[in-house]
C-alpha positions in Angstrom: 45.7 -39.2 -46.2 46.9 -35.6 -46.6 50.6 -34.9 -46.6 52.3 -31.7 -45.4 55.1 -31.3 -47.9 57.0 -28.3 -46.6 57.6 -25.9 -43.7 58.6 -22.3 -43.7 62.3 -21.4 -43.7 63.6 -20.9 -40.2 67.1 -19.8 -41.1 67.9 -16.3 -42.3 69.1 -12.9 -41.2 67.6 -12.3 -37.8 67.5 -8.7 -36.8 70.1 -7.1 -34.6 70.6 -8.5 -31.1 69.7 -5.1 -29.8 66.3 -5.2 -31.5 65.7 -8.7 -30.2 66.6 -7.7 -26.7 64.4 -4.5 -26.9 61.4 -6.4 -28.2 61.7 -9.1 -25.5 62.0 -6.5 -22.8 58.9 -4.8 -24.2 56.9 -8.0 -24.0 58.2 -8.8 -20.5 57.2 -5.3 -19.3 53.7 -5.9 -20.7 53.4 -9.1 -18.8 54.8 -7.7 -15.6 52.6 -4.6 -15.6 49.5 -6.1 -17.1 49.5 -3.4 -19.7 49.7 -4.5 -23.4 52.1 -2.7 -25.6 51.7 -1.4 -29.2 52.6 -3.6 -32.1 56.4 -3.8 -32.5 56.6 -2.3 -36.0 59.7 -0.3 -35.0 61.6 -3.4 -34.0 60.2 -6.2 -36.1 59.2 -6.5 -39.7 55.9 -8.4 -39.9 57.4 -11.1 -42.1 60.8 -11.5 -40.5 60.2 -14.9 -38.8 63.9 -15.4 -38.0 63.9 -12.4 -35.8 60.5 -13.2 -34.4 61.6 -16.6 -33.3 64.8 -15.2 -31.9 62.7 -13.0 -29.6 60.6 -16.0 -28.7 63.8 -18.0 -27.9 65.0 -15.2 -25.6 61.7 -15.2 -23.7 61.8 -19.0 -23.4 65.4 -18.8 -22.1 64.2 -16.4 -19.4 61.3 -18.7 -18.4 63.7 -21.6 -18.1 66.2 -19.6 -16.1 63.3 -18.8 -13.7 62.5 -22.4 -13.1 59.8 -23.2 -15.7 59.9 -26.5 -17.6 59.0 -27.1 -21.2 56.2 -29.7 -21.5 55.4 -29.4 -25.2 54.5 -27.1 -28.1 51.4 -25.4 -29.4 50.6 -24.9 -33.1 48.9 -21.7 -33.9 46.9 -20.3 -36.8 46.0 -23.7 -38.3 42.3 -22.9 -38.8 41.3 -20.8 -41.8 38.8 -19.1 -39.5 41.5 -18.0 -37.1 43.9 -17.2 -39.9 41.3 -14.8 -41.3 40.8 -13.3 -37.9 44.6 -12.6 -37.7 45.2 -11.9 -41.4 47.8 -14.6 -42.1 47.9 -17.8 -44.2 50.4 -20.1 -42.5 50.8 -21.6 -39.0 53.2 -20.7 -36.3 54.3 -22.4 -33.1 55.1 -21.6 -29.4 56.3 -23.3 -26.3 54.1 -24.8 -23.6 55.4 -24.6 -20.0 54.4 -26.6 -17.0 52.7 -23.6 -15.2 50.3 -23.1 -18.2 48.4 -26.4 -17.4 44.9 -26.5 -15.9 42.7 -29.5 -15.3 39.1 -30.0 -16.5 36.9 -27.9 -14.2 39.6 -25.7 -12.8 39.3 -21.9 -12.2 41.7 -19.8 -14.3 42.6 -16.6 -12.3 41.1 -13.6 -13.8 44.5 -11.9 -14.1 46.4 -14.9 -15.4 46.3 -14.0 -19.1 46.3 -10.7 -20.8 43.4 -10.1 -23.2 42.3 -13.8 -23.0 40.5 -15.6 -25.8 39.5 -19.3 -25.8 39.7 -21.8 -28.7 38.8 -25.5 -28.8 41.5 -27.9 -29.9 42.7 -31.5 -29.8 45.8 -32.2 -27.6 48.1 -35.0 -28.5 50.7 -36.7 -26.3 53.7 -38.3 -28.1 54.8 -41.9 -27.5 58.1 -41.5 -29.4 60.5 -38.9 -30.6 60.0 -37.2 -34.0 63.6 -36.4 -34.7 64.7 -38.9 -37.4 63.4 -40.0 -40.8 61.3 -38.2 -43.3 58.6 -37.4 -40.7 55.9 -38.6 -43.0 52.2 -38.5 -42.1 52.2 -42.2 -41.2 55.3 -41.8 -39.0 53.8 -38.9 -37.1 50.5 -40.6 -36.7 52.3 -43.7 -35.2 54.3 -41.5 -32.8 51.1 -40.2 -31.2 50.2 -42.1 -28.0 46.8 -40.6 -27.3 44.6 -37.5 -27.7 42.3 -35.5 -25.4 39.9 -32.6 -25.9 41.5 -29.3 -25.0 40.8 -25.6 -24.7 43.7 -23.2 -25.3 43.4 -19.8 -23.6 45.4 -17.5 -25.9 46.6 -14.2 -24.7 48.4 -11.2 -26.3 50.8 -8.7 -24.9 50.1 -6.6 -28.0 47.3 -4.0 -27.4 43.9 -4.8 -28.8 45.2 -8.0 -30.5 46.5 -5.8 -33.4 49.1 -8.3 -34.3 51.1 -8.9 -37.4 52.5 -12.4 -37.9 55.8 -11.4 -36.4 54.2 -10.0 -33.3 52.4 -13.2 -32.4 55.4 -15.4 -33.2 57.6 -13.2 -30.9 54.9 -13.4 -28.2 55.2 -17.2 -28.0 52.5 -17.7 -30.6 50.1 -15.9 -28.2 50.2 -18.8 -25.8 48.7 -18.3 -22.4 47.3 -21.4 -20.7 45.5 -24.7 -21.6 42.9 -27.0 -20.1 42.9 -30.7 -20.8 40.0 -33.2 -20.9 40.1 -36.5 -19.2 39.0 -38.9 -21.9 42.0 -40.4 -23.6 41.7 -41.9 -27.1 44.2 -43.6 -29.3 44.1 -42.9 -33.0 42.7 -46.3 -33.7 39.7 -45.4 -31.6 38.7 -42.1 -33.4 39.7 -40.1 -36.5 40.9 -36.6 -35.7 40.0 -35.1 -39.1 36.4 -36.3 -38.7 35.5 -34.8 -35.3 33.0 -32.1 -34.8 33.4 -29.4 -32.1 31.1 -27.1 -30.2 32.4 -24.5 -27.7 30.1 -22.5 -25.4 30.5 -19.6 -23.0 28.0 -19.7 -20.2 26.0 -22.3 -22.0 25.7 -20.2 -25.2 27.3 -21.8 -28.2 29.9 -19.4 -29.6 32.1 -21.5 -31.8 31.8 -24.6 -33.9 34.2 -26.5 -36.2 35.6 -29.7 -37.3 38.9 -31.6 -37.3 39.2 -30.9 -41.0 39.3 -27.2 -40.2 42.8 -27.7 -38.7 45.0 -27.9 -41.8 42.7 -30.5 -43.2 43.6 -33.0 -40.4 45.0 -32.2 -36.9 47.7 -34.9 -37.6 48.8 -32.7 -40.5 49.4 -29.9 -38.0 51.5 -32.2 -35.8 53.5 -33.2 -38.9 54.0 -29.5 -39.9 55.3 -28.9 -36.4 57.5 -31.9 -36.3 59.3 -30.8 -39.4 59.5 -27.2 -38.4 60.7 -28.0 -34.9 63.5 -30.3 -36.2 64.6 -27.7 -38.7 64.6 -25.2 -35.7 66.9 -27.5 -33.8 64.5 -28.6 -31.1 62.7 -31.9 -32.3 59.6 -33.1 -30.7 60.2 -35.7 -28.0 58.3 -38.6 -26.4 56.0 -37.5 -23.6 55.5 -34.0 -24.9 52.1 -32.4 -25.3 51.1 -30.9 -28.6 48.2 -28.6 -29.0 46.9 -29.0 -32.5 45.5 -25.6 -33.2 42.0 -24.3 -33.3 39.1 -26.3 -34.7 37.0 -23.1 -35.0 37.1 -19.4 -34.2 38.5 -18.2 -30.9 36.4 -16.1 -28.7 37.1 -13.4 -26.0 36.4 -14.5 -22.4 35.8 -12.4 -19.3 35.9 -12.9 -15.5 33.1 -15.2 -14.4 32.7 -17.0 -17.7 32.4 -20.7 -17.9 33.8 -22.1 -21.1 33.1 -25.7 -22.3 34.2 -27.5 -25.4 32.7 -30.8 -26.7 34.6 -32.8 -29.3 33.0 -35.8 -30.8 34.9 -39.0 -29.8 36.8 -37.1 -27.1 34.1 -35.9 -24.7 34.1 -32.4 -23.1 36.4 -30.1 -21.2 35.6 -27.0 -19.3 37.0 -24.2 -17.0 35.8 -21.1 -15.3 37.4 -17.7 -15.3 37.8 -16.3 -11.8 36.1 -13.1 -10.7 
């Protein structure tokens, strides 16, 4: 059993409210116009997570005011391979909304996500809250109802994915959409850290990995998130969906592509990008 012993500090001196508002407006403009914006170096220090999450919170509040509903969280940057792609060494998290969900075999509209990239993951659904106690590995594991294979479609409103850590945190951890498989498994039926994954685009294998590539064990990733989310003031709740983070490198996708991920013990999940 691996134990996550700490999470990054979430308190601290967030940047000015004007900078938070300006950064959020910049990201909203990118989404509305379909035109990515340059990295936000003028508004956000790359390591200032307090300000980055304040920007994310502002964007989340706007989504909620517009009628969207929170259905869970995503953990990002859990795979060493993805961390190396981005140039960081710690995870982050973002919010999952109801309109991000797609079913196995669905078509993702070509213009739904800016600069889309796909990565294969495990998705967990919680049976109980993770708000009290020490949030140990065993407690987190027992709180998980079931798991399914998943593909996350990441997107970035930052031009050419030239993101620092603060950029991706502010941009809701580069969350875009997700696709869930149909084979549900409880944790007494398979071991998340032992799974193997293969992801293909148009039947060509483009990414491989294992459960152990996700912080040593995808349950470790959920534990990290549970502690961070509680420190942040928004504990994980029963019924929420948690995307574990990538099991291997993410890959760019384009209109017309069909993407499929197969995870041992969990079956496969696929979607097609519209033309």
